[in-house]
Residue, then its C-alpha position, 0 to 999 in steps of 0.5 A: m905104305p905104297k905110293g899113291d895111298k891116300s889113307s893118311y889124308t883126312e876126310k876133309q882133304k879127300r873131299k877138297a881134292e875131289h872138288i878141285e879135280e872136278g873143277y879141272e875136269k870141267r876145264g877140259i883136263s884129262e881125269k888122270e892129270a886132274e887127279s894129280r893136280a888136285w892132290a898136288t894142290v891139297n898137299k901144297e895148301d895143307k902140307g900133306g896128310k894127317k898131322s900129330g904133335s906140333g903140326r896141328g892147329k896150323k891154318s891151311s893156305k888157299v893161295s893155290s886154289r885162288k890162283g888156279g882160275k885166274a888169267s895171267k896179267g901179262g899175256a896177249k889179250k883176247k879180241 
């Protein structure tokens, strides 16, 4: 399987990555960087592509998605 091949992902994971990518692009991030970040988020949440055996049935974490849009707590405040 060549690097960057997305055939091992489910349709749900592909839709999720597309949705995340659109969100990054709305924030002004380049298309290439947005795609890279979106797939990194999907990988972190779902632990990679399709699973077989003991990997099935595990819930995915939504921490990365929820964290992405929040402002930092310790930074300088805007006036």
